[in-house]
N, C-alpha and C positions, 0 to 999 in steps of 0.2 A: 492655530494648529502648528505643531512643530514639524519642520521638514527633516528628512533623513539625509545625512551626509552620503554622497554617492560612494565614497569609499566604504562606508558601513554597509550600504546596500549590496555592494559586491561581496563583502565578507559574508553577509547573510546568504547570498546566492551560493557562494562556495561551500558554506556550511550545509546548505540544503543538498548540494550535489554529493557531498561526502556521506551525509546521512542516508540519502536515497540509494546510494550504491550499496551501503551496508544492508539496508532493508531489502533491496532487490536480491542480494545474495541469499538472505534468509528466506525470502519468498520462494525463490527457486528450490531451496532445500525442502521447505514445507510443502510445496506443491508436489514435488517428487515423492515425499513421504505419504501424502494424501492419496496418491495413486495406489499405494499398497494398503493403506488403512483409511479408507474414505469416511469411516464413522468416527474418527478420532476428533472429538469435540475441541480439544486444545489446539490441534493443528488448524482446524477450520477457523477458530478464533484468532490464531496467529496470522493467518492469511488476511482475514478481514482487518485486523489492526494495522498490518503493514500497508495494505492498499489504502486504508483510510488516512493514515499518516502522510503518505505520499500525495494523496489527493488534496488534503488541506494545506500542507506546507508548500506544495508545488504551486497551487493557485495563489497562496499568500505572497510568494516571492516572484510572481510574474511568469511562472512556467505553466501557462494555461493548458498547453498540450498535455502535460503530465496530469493535470487535473481532469481533463476530458477523458484521457485514456484510462485512468484508474477509476473514474466514475463508471465507465462502460464495464470495466472488469468487475467492479462491485455489483453492478446490476446483474451481470451474468452469474456471479457467485451466489447472489440471492436466489436466483431461479434454481440453482443446484443444491443449495444448502439443505432443504428438507430431505432430499435423497441421500446426501452425505451423512446425515445424522440418523438414518434408519439402520439399525443393527443388521448385519448379514445373518441370514437364517442358517 
């Protein structure tokens, strides 16, 4: 098994931090938009993709707390997803 250079590991972690920041900014915007248009399938997908990316990347680079937090958020979103996708009468 090949070991990862500690300098490379820090670079990966920094890349995750930068990507996570961008995703969180986008998540905030998408969640605010969902408040106004809860049946928007594209927004719901955008939120799920962002949370899933942070969950996977965070866990992979040693940010287990981000993995746990986003896992909880994904579980919560799954309980709300059917209601979000029902068109308003």
